[in-house]
N, C-alpha and C positions, 0 to 999 in steps of 0.2 A: 446410823441406820442406812443411809444412802450407800455407803461403802459396802455394807453387808449385802445389800440387794445386788449391787454391781458384781461383787465377788461370786455370789450364787449364780447369777446369770452367766458369768464366764465359765463357771464349773459345769453347769448343765449344758451349755451350748457346745462345749468341747467334747463331752462324753456322748452326746446325742447327735453329733453331726454325721452326715453320710460319709462313709469311707471313700477315699479317692479311687477312681478307676485305675486298674492296672493295664498299662499299654494303651495304644490308640484303638478307637472303635472305628471300623470301616463299614461302609454300607454295601450290602450284597444285592441291592435292588436292581442293579444293571446286569447281573449275571445272566438272566435269560436272554436279554438282547445281545449281550456279548457272545453267547454260545450260538445263537441264531446267525449272527454275522460271521462268526468263524466258520460255521458249516457252509454258509452261502459262498464263501470264498474257497471252500475245499481245504481248510486248514486242519491239520491233524489235531490241534488243541481243542477243536470243537467236537470231536468224536468221543464216544463212550470209552472209559478205561477198560482194561482187560477183565476186571472183576465185575463189570456191568454198571459201575458208577457213571452216571451221566455227567456231562460237562456242567450242567446247571447245579447238580448236587455237589460236585467237586468244588466248583467256584464258590458257591454259597458257604459250604463248610470251611473252606480255606480262609475266606474273608472273615467269617464270624470268629475264627480262631486267631485273628489278629494279623493276617498277612494280606497286604494290599496288592491284589492282582491288577488293580486299576481297570475293572470291568467296564466302567464308563468310557474309558479310552478305547478298549477293544470293541465296544459296541459301535464305534464310529470309524474304526480302522478300514482303510480302503484296500488292504491286502494282508496276506499272512505275515509278510515282513513288517508291515506297519503294526500289526497286532503284537508281534514279537518285541518290537521297540516299546510298546506300551508296558508290557510286563517287566521289561528291563528298566523302566523308570525314565525313559528318554522321551 
């Protein structure tokens, strides 16, 4: 009887488990600060896109779609060159 209970627990736990996430999850919460900092330094990356998409919108959507722009790094960058190094992963 004990084996039957263990077997049933294994069966139910395997079919009811949460599916694994696909790809990494990145946090877009630093996007507004990153865009403010980019604009404060006069960086082109902080400006709106030609279609009117704001830096904040672009950053948030890009990060939520699984691309790590490293906005937390750009929010602290002391220059446009430093911000470019952030997004290059350096």
